[in-house]
Structures are given as C-alpha cells and as structure tokens.
C-alpha positions as CSV (number, residue, x, y, z in Angstrom):
1,M,125.6,74.0,84.0
2,F,126.9,72.5,87.2
3,G,130.5,74.5,88.3
4,A,131.9,74.9,91.9
5,G,129.9,76.2,94.2
6,S,126.8,76.2,92.0
7,R,123.8,76.4,93.4
8,L,120.5,74.4,92.6
9,G,117.6,76.9,93.2
10,V,113.9,77.1,92.3
11,R,112.0,80.4,91.4
12,L,108.6,81.3,92.0
13,A,106.7,83.2,89.5
14,P,105.3,86.4,90.3
15,A,102.0,86.8,92.5
16,A,100.2,87.5,89.3
17,R,100.7,83.9,87.6
18,A,100.4,81.4,90.7
19,F,96.8,82.5,91.1
20,R,95.5,81.5,87.5
21,Q,92.1,81.4,85.8
22,H,90.5,77.8,83.7
23,P,87.9,76.9,83.1
24,R,86.0,74.4,85.1
25,L,83.3,72.2,84.6
26,T,80.3,72.2,87.6
27,G,78.9,75.9,86.7
28,T,82.4,76.7,88.1
29,T,84.9,78.3,85.0
30,P,88.0,80.2,86.2
31,F,89.1,79.5,89.5
32,F,92.5,80.3,91.1
33,A,95.4,77.5,91.1
34,P,98.9,77.9,91.6
35,A,100.9,77.5,88.2
36,P,103.1,74.8,88.3
37,V,107.2,75.6,88.1
38,P,108.4,75.8,84.7
39,R,110.7,72.9,83.9
40,A,113.1,75.0,82.1
41,D,113.7,77.1,85.6
42,L,115.0,73.7,86.6
43,G,118.2,73.6,85.0
44,Q,119.5,70.5,84.8
45,A,118.6,69.5,88.4
46,T,116.2,66.2,86.9
47,R,119.6,64.6,85.4
48,P,121.3,62.0,87.0
49,I,124.6,63.0,88.2
50,H,127.6,60.0,87.2
51,S,129.7,59.1,90.6
52,S,132.6,58.2,88.5
53,S,135.8,60.1,89.9
54,S,137.4,61.9,86.8
55,F,133.9,63.6,87.2
56,L,133.6,64.2,90.8
57,A,137.2,65.8,90.5
58,R,136.5,68.3,88.0
59,L,132.6,69.2,89.4
60,G,134.4,70.3,92.8
61,K,132.0,70.6,95.4
62,I,128.6,71.1,95.3
63,T,126.2,72.8,98.0
64,P,122.5,72.2,96.8
65,R,120.7,75.1,98.3
66,R,117.0,76.1,98.2
67,V,116.5,80.0,97.3
68,A,114.0,81.7,99.5
69,V,110.4,82.3,97.3
70,I,108.8,84.7,99.4
71,N,109.8,88.5,99.1
72,G,108.1,91.7,100.3
73,E,106.7,92.3,96.3
74,I,105.3,88.8,96.2
75,V,103.2,89.0,99.7
76,D,102.1,92.3,98.8
77,G,100.4,90.7,95.6
78,L,98.9,87.3,97.4
79,P,95.2,87.1,98.2
80,R,94.5,87.7,102.0
81,P,91.3,85.9,103.8
82,S,88.3,87.4,103.4
83,I,86.1,87.1,106.6
84,W,84.2,89.5,108.3
85,R,82.8,91.6,105.2
86,P,81.0,88.3,103.8
87,I,80.0,87.6,107.6
88,V,78.0,90.9,107.7
89,F,76.7,90.8,104.5
90,A,75.5,87.3,104.6
91,V,73.5,87.8,108.3
92,G,72.8,91.9,107.3
93,L,71.1,90.5,103.8
94,T,69.3,87.7,105.5
95,L,67.7,89.7,108.2
96,V,66.5,92.6,105.5
97,G,65.1,89.9,103.0
98,F,62.9,88.2,106.4
99,G,62.0,91.7,107.4
100,L,60.6,92.8,104.0
101,G,59.1,89.3,103.3
102,A,57.9,90.0,106.6
103,V,56.6,93.7,105.8
104,Y,54.7,92.9,103.0
105,V,52.6,89.8,104.3
106,N,51.4,92.2,106.9
107,R,50.7,94.7,105.2
108,D,48.8,92.8,101.8
109,T,46.5,90.9,104.7
110,N,45.6,93.6,106.4
111,V,44.3,95.2,103.4
112,W,42.0,92.6,103.0
113,L,41.2,92.2,106.1
114,N,39.7,95.6,106.2
115,R,38.0,95.1,102.5
116,M,36.3,92.1,104.2
117,G,35.3,93.9,107.2
118,S,37.5,92.2,109.8
119,G,35.9,92.9,113.4
120,S,32.2,94.8,111.9
121,A,29.2,94.5,113.5
122,W,27.9,92.3,110.7
123,R,30.9,89.8,111.5
124,F,29.5,89.6,115.2
125,G,33.6,90.7,115.4
126,R,35.2,88.0,114.4
127,D,38.0,88.1,111.3
128,P,38.0,86.2,107.8
129,S,39.6,83.2,107.6
130,D,42.7,83.0,105.8
131,R,41.1,80.9,103.3
132,D,38.2,84.0,102.6
133,L,41.2,86.2,102.3
134,V,43.1,84.4,99.6
135,N,39.7,83.2,97.5
136,A,39.0,86.7,97.4
137,A,42.5,88.3,96.6
138,R,42.5,85.5,93.5
139,M,39.3,87.4,92.3
140,H,40.8,90.4,91.9
141,R,43.6,89.1,90.4
142,V,41.2,87.3,87.9
143,K,39.5,91.2,87.1
144,R,43.1,92.7,86.9
145,A,43.9,89.8,84.4
146,Q,40.9,90.6,82.4
147,E,41.4,94.2,82.7
148,T,45.1,93.9,81.4
149,L,44.2,91.5,78.3
150,N,41.4,93.9,76.9
151,T,43.6,96.7,76.8
152,L,46.9,94.7,75.6
153,P,45.8,95.0,71.7
154,K,45.4,98.2,71.9
155,V,49.2,98.5,73.2
156,L,50.3,96.3,70.7
157,N,48.8,97.1,67.9
158,W,52.0,97.7,66.4
159,L,52.5,94.1,66.0
160,P,51.3,91.5,63.0
161,D,48.4,89.5,63.9
162,V,50.3,86.5,63.2
163,L,52.6,87.2,66.5
164,L,50.0,89.4,68.9
165,V,47.5,85.9,68.6
166,P,50.5,84.4,69.7
167,V,51.3,86.8,72.7
168,L,47.7,87.0,73.7
169,R,47.8,83.2,74.1
170,T,50.7,82.8,76.0
171,Y,49.3,85.8,78.0
172,V,46.2,84.4,79.0
173,I,47.7,80.8,79.3
174,W,50.5,82.3,81.7
175,E,47.3,84.4,84.1
176,E,45.1,81.5,84.4
177,W,47.9,79.0,85.4
178,K,48.9,81.7,88.3
179,I,45.1,82.0,89.4
180,N,44.5,78.4,89.1
181,A,47.1,76.7,90.6
182,P,48.7,76.3,94.1
183,A,50.6,79.5,95.2
184,A,53.1,75.9,96.6
185,H,53.5,75.6,92.4
186,V,53.5,79.0,91.3
187,A,56.4,80.4,93.6
188,P,59.0,77.6,92.8
189,A,58.2,78.4,89.0
190,I,58.3,81.9,89.6
191,L,61.9,81.9,90.9
192,I,62.8,78.9,88.0
193,A,61.3,81.3,85.4
194,G,64.1,84.3,86.9
195,M,67.2,81.9,87.0
196,G,66.2,80.9,83.1
197,V,66.5,84.5,82.3
198,I,70.1,84.4,83.9
199,F,71.0,81.0,82.4
200,L,70.3,82.0,78.7
201,A,72.4,85.6,80.1
202,W,75.3,83.3,80.3
203,Q,74.4,82.0,76.7
204,V,75.1,85.2,75.0
205,P,78.7,85.8,74.4
206,S,79.2,90.1,74.6
207,A,78.0,89.3,78.5
208,Q,80.5,86.6,79.4
209,P,82.7,89.5,81.1
210,F,79.5,91.0,83.2
211,M,78.3,87.6,84.0
212,K,81.8,85.9,85.4
213,R,82.4,89.3,87.6
214,W,78.8,89.4,89.1
215,F,77.0,86.2,89.0
216,L,80.3,84.2,89.8
217,H,81.2,84.0,93.5
218,H,85.1,84.1,94.0
219,S,86.1,83.0,97.7
220,V,89.8,84.3,97.0
221,V,89.6,88.2,96.3
222,L,92.8,90.1,94.9
223,G,92.3,93.5,96.1
224,G,91.3,95.8,98.6
225,P,88.5,96.2,100.8
226,R,86.3,97.8,98.0
227,A,86.8,94.7,96.1
228,E,85.9,92.7,98.4
229,W,82.6,94.3,99.5
230,R,81.9,94.1,95.3
231,N,82.8,90.3,95.4
232,C,79.9,89.8,98.9
233,V,77.3,91.0,96.2
234,T,78.0,87.9,94.5
235,M,77.5,85.6,97.3
236,F,73.4,86.4,96.3
237,T,73.7,86.6,92.8
238,S,75.3,83.3,92.3
239,T,72.8,81.5,94.1
240,L,70.5,82.3,91.1
241,S,73.3,81.8,88.3
242,H,73.6,78.4,86.2
243,Q,76.3,78.5,83.1
244,S,75.2,74.8,81.8
245,L,72.2,73.4,80.9
246,A,72.3,69.9,82.7
247,H,73.4,72.0,86.2
248,F,70.0,74.5,85.6
249,A,67.9,71.5,84.4
250,F,68.7,69.3,87.8
251,N,68.0,72.5,90.1
252,S,64.9,73.5,88.0
253,I,63.3,69.8,88.9
254,A,64.7,69.2,92.2
255,L,63.3,73.3,93.3
256,Y,60.1,72.8,92.0
257,S,59.5,69.2,93.2
258,F,61.4,70.1,97.1
259,G,60.0,73.8,96.8
260,S,56.4,72.9,96.7
261,A,57.0,70.5,99.5
262,A,58.7,72.7,101.5
263,Y,56.7,75.8,100.8
264,M,53.5,73.2,102.6
265,F,55.6,73.1,105.3
266,L,56.5,76.6,106.2
267,A,52.6,77.8,105.3
268,S,51.6,75.7,108.6
269,Q,52.0,78.2,111.6
270,P,53.3,76.8,114.8
271,P,50.6,75.2,116.9
272,E,51.6,76.2,119.9
273,Y,51.6,79.8,118.8
274,P,48.0,82.1,118.4
275,H,47.3,82.1,114.5
276,E,48.0,85.1,112.6
277,S,46.0,85.7,109.9
278,T,48.0,85.3,106.6
279,I,47.2,86.2,103.1
280,T,50.2,84.6,101.4
281,H,53.0,82.3,102.2
282,T,55.6,82.8,98.9
283,P,57.7,85.5,101.0
284,H,58.4,83.4,103.9
285,F,59.0,81.3,101.4
286,Y,61.4,83.2,99.0
287,A,63.1,84.6,102.4
288,F,63.8,81.4,103.9
289,L,65.4,79.8,100.6
290,L,67.0,83.3,100.7
291,A,68.8,82.3,103.8
292,A,69.5,78.8,102.5
293,G,71.5,80.0,99.9
294,M,73.5,82.7,101.7
295,C,74.5,80.0,104.7
296,S,75.8,78.3,101.8
297,S,77.3,79.9,100.3
298,L,78.8,82.1,103.5
299,G,80.2,78.6,104.7
300,S,81.6,77.6,101.9
301,H,83.2,80.9,101.5
302,L,84.9,81.0,105.2
303,F,85.6,77.1,104.5
304,N,88.0,78.1,101.3
305,N,89.6,81.3,103.3
306,V,90.4,79.5,106.5
307,V,90.8,76.4,105.9
308,R,92.2,76.2,101.9
309,L,93.6,79.4,101.5
310,P,95.9,79.1,104.6
311,R,97.0,75.6,102.9
312,L,97.8,77.2,99.7
313,L,99.7,80.1,101.3
314,R,101.9,77.5,102.9
315,T,102.7,75.6,100.0
316,L,103.5,78.9,98.3
317,A,106.0,80.3,101.1
318,S,107.4,76.2,101.5
319,P,110.5,76.1,99.7
320,A,110.3,72.0,100.6
321,R,107.2,71.7,98.5
322,L,108.4,73.9,96.0
323,S,111.2,71.6,95.4
324,S,109.1,70.1,92.9
325,A,108.2,70.6,90.1
326,H,104.6,69.1,90.5
327,A,104.2,70.5,94.0
328,L,101.7,73.4,92.8
329,A,100.0,71.8,90.1
330,A,99.0,69.1,92.4
331,H,97.4,71.2,95.0
332,Q,93.8,72.0,95.1
333,A,92.5,74.4,93.1
334,I,89.9,77.1,95.1
335,L,87.2,77.3,92.1
336,P,84.5,79.5,92.4
337,S,81.2,78.9,93.2
338,L,77.6,79.7,91.6
339,G,74.1,77.4,91.6
340,A,70.9,77.0,93.9
341,S,72.1,74.0,95.2
342,G,72.8,74.7,98.4
343,A,69.2,76.5,99.2
344,I,67.7,73.2,97.3
345,Y,69.7,71.1,99.7
346,G,68.2,73.4,102.6
347,A,64.1,72.5,101.3
348,L,65.6,68.8,101.0
349,T,66.6,68.5,104.9
350,M,63.5,70.5,105.9
351,T,61.1,68.4,103.4
352,A,62.8,65.0,104.7
353,L,62.2,66.0,108.2
354,A,58.0,67.5,107.9
355,Y,57.5,64.6,105.7
356,P,59.0,61.2,106.9
357,D,57.0,59.1,105.1
358,S,58.0,60.7,102.1
359,H,59.9,58.4,99.4
360,V,62.1,60.0,96.1
361,S,63.3,58.4,93.4
362,I,66.4,58.9,91.5
363,I,66.3,61.3,88.7
364,F,68.1,58.7,86.6
365,L,66.0,56.3,87.6
366,P,62.6,57.1,88.0
367,F,61.0,53.6,88.8
368,I,63.1,53.3,92.2
369,S,61.5,54.7,95.1
370,I,63.3,55.5,98.3
371,P,62.3,56.7,101.9
372,I,63.3,60.3,101.4
373,G,65.0,60.1,105.2
374,L,67.4,57.3,103.4
375,G,68.3,59.4,100.2
376,V,68.9,62.4,102.0
377,A,70.9,60.7,104.5
378,G,72.9,59.6,102.0
379,M,73.0,62.6,99.6
380,V,74.9,64.3,102.6
381,A,76.7,61.5,103.6
382,V,78.6,62.0,100.2
383,D,79.5,65.5,100.9
384,I,81.0,64.7,104.0
385,I,82.8,62.1,102.2
386,G,83.7,64.9,99.6
387,I,84.6,67.3,102.4
388,W,87.1,65.4,103.7
389,R,89.1,63.7,100.6
390,G,88.5,67.2,99.0
391,W,86.7,66.3,95.8
392,A,86.5,69.4,93.5
393,M,83.7,68.0,90.8
394,F,80.9,70.3,93.3
395,D,81.0,72.8,96.1
396,H,80.5,70.2,98.5
397,V,80.8,72.6,101.9
398,A,77.7,74.7,100.1
399,H,75.6,71.4,100.1
400,F,76.4,70.4,103.6
401,C,76.0,73.9,105.3
402,G,72.4,74.0,103.0
403,A,71.5,70.9,104.7
404,I,72.3,71.9,107.9
405,F,70.0,75.1,107.8
406,G,67.2,73.2,106.6
407,V,68.0,71.1,109.7
408,V,67.5,74.9,111.8
409,Y,64.7,75.8,110.3
410,Y,62.8,72.8,110.6
411,K,63.2,73.7,114.3
412,W,62.9,76.8,115.0
413,G,62.4,78.6,111.6
414,R,58.2,78.7,112.0
415,K,58.7,80.3,115.3
416,W,60.8,83.0,114.1
417,W,59.1,83.8,111.3
418,W,56.2,84.3,114.0
419,N,57.6,86.7,116.0
420,V,59.3,88.6,113.1
421,R,55.6,89.2,112.0
422,K,54.3,90.3,115.3
423,R,56.7,92.3,116.1
424,L,56.2,94.0,112.5
425,G,52.4,94.4,113.5
426,A,50.8,91.1,112.4
427,H,47.4,90.4,113.2
428,I,46.4,87.7,115.6
429,R,42.9,86.2,114.0
430,Q,40.0,86.7,117.0
C-alpha cells in the first residue's frame, strides 16, 4: 500500500530466471529469453491515483524511485560474450577438414596411379587419365561388393529367410546404385543418409537430453571456458541436425539438387593451373560443405554475441526499460540453432555463379521456373531484411553468411584446393 515516503520499485528476477528455455518451431528448441517481471511485483503501481485534496492529504508526499537492478551476485550469473574460442575452433576444424581431404585424395590417387603403371615404359612415360583411374576403381568396388555379397549369407545365417532375403536385396540395390550412379549424386545422398540417422535420434524421447546438449548450438553460454569449448563442438554437429520432418525434408531436397551441381563445379579444376591427377572429388565436396557450415554457424554465433547479447544485457541493466512489465518479454530472444541451411546456401550461391543460365522452381510451385540468379537474389534479400528487422523464424544471419561463403569460394575456392593438394604431394599429370 502507498504511504508516506513509500518507494515505487521494480525487482529483477535472479539471473537463472532471467534466461529461460522455451520450445520454438524452426528446428531450434530451447532458447534464452528474458523473463518478464511478474505483475505481482509491481504492487499497485498500475492503479490510478486519485487527485482529490482529501486523498492527497492522507497520502502525503510520494517520491517515485527506481531501484538499481544489478548487483555482484547477478552479474556473476549473467552470460558473457563468447568470441575467440569459437573463431579458433571454426578456423581450425575447417583447415583440418581441407587438409585431411587433400591427403586422402592424393593418397588414393597415387595408389591407383601406381597400379595402372603411371610413367612406365609401356605407357611411354605418360600418366593414365582421371577417367581411367575412376573406371579401375569402379571395377575394384564391384569385385569387393561381390565378395561381400558372397559372405553375407554365412554371416547372417542366424536370420530367418523372411528377413535375410530383403537384407541381401537391399544391399545389392544400394551397392549397384553407388557403383553406377554419378559421384555428384552419391556424395549428397550419403550425407543425407547420415543426417537422417540424426533426425531419427531426435524422435527418441530418451535421447532428447543428449541431442539437445550435443546437436543444438547455443550462442549464449552460461559457464566457464570448459563449457565454452564444449559448446564449440555443436557449431559443427548442429549443421547435420534436423529436429522436424519438414526441416529435414526441405534441406535434403535442396542439398541433393544444389549439392550435385556444386559437386560438378568443384570437380572442374582451374583452367590456368596444371592438371592434378584426381580419382575422386568427394573429399573436396565434403570439405567445402564443412567450411560453408562452419562459416554460417560462426557468423550467427558472433552476431548473437557481439550485437544481440550486449543489447540484452543493457536491457537487463537499464532501470528505464525495466519500468515496464513487458520490456523484457518484448525483447527478442536469442535462439539456439541447427540445420544444414547455411551450408546449402553456400552451394546455392556458388551454383548460381557457376551456372548462371540455370533455372530453379519453387518447392511448392514446381511448375513455375525462374532464373537461378533471380531466385538466389530474392532469397538473400529476404535474409537481409530479416536481419535488419530482427525476424526470428529462421536464422537469417547463418543463411547470409553461408551465401557469402559460396560467392567467395566460387572466386578463389578451387585455387585454394589446388594449392592445398600441391603442398601435400599431389601428382601433376604428365
């Protein structure tokens, strides 16, 4: 009740309550959102004060005053920006991915060059072509698949025939498709299959705590350096993670379509550089997607920590903002993220620049075809508007960063890959 010398004050909930976790559709479940100050804490501040002389005489002099809301205990419980560790992790993992991919390609290529008599007298000192290497490796895979098929019935003899026959047929169909289908189709399909396993894990109720800890990336970290390093791992794992069927289905369709086109572009070496013998371009494709995904995750993470988190902390520290019970509730939440959309955006923009005469269709209106450049420009424009307006339905910052990476990789990526392979012992074709 009001009385002489009373104070109007707004109390801040403890820091643990100021950052709540709530479910949200977009493939990003729990998120950090400031909790609104309970209406009960405002007392009768929202009631009108009557100005009759008798009422004022009884009330006396009122001195409204806002109470400071941050003390040492609360400051210690608030999150701090997480910047340099994610940068080190993202750059380091990207470099390791390209390095391991280049080593694998060089080693596999050299093995088949030696098997095919590269530089021998009967070849007149010439090297076999890349097509010769690919065909030889394909015949070897056929032989290994046949040997595996011959041993499977003995290994699975404990299965009844009603189950054994479908298993063997499935294996044959899968191996035949892998051997005969273009590598540009096989590589995205294998990645989609891996993402499908993660999607199925999301549907297991008992696996929810594990999935939320290791396959959702939280830009806002509550904890010390150890928790921050652990959180960096999810910058990678979240790019393979999809919680809803619609999210997984749309990204799978886009990855298979634009990923195949991106694979074809990456398979073409820079014309001004000497030709490096290559038996497979799949490691290059996976390294590109890894780098695009890490770029999108890192961009979103830094934006949240450099722009949005300080804004949120200023809101918590501002008595003027806390004077309204809806100030914190209206403040935009900082959501965790997941999904391969950022990496797919990189493949999309690179494909648009590599094949500008291509056309794309809207997923819900497949009979409408538009130039790929126009479609990509429209999608990027929507993301720019989303960043400016603060839309939270999708991670527009991650999309935009992935798109920028695709443009950069179109310009310099293949030359970068050529130099990495050369430094790690690539064979220059004679």
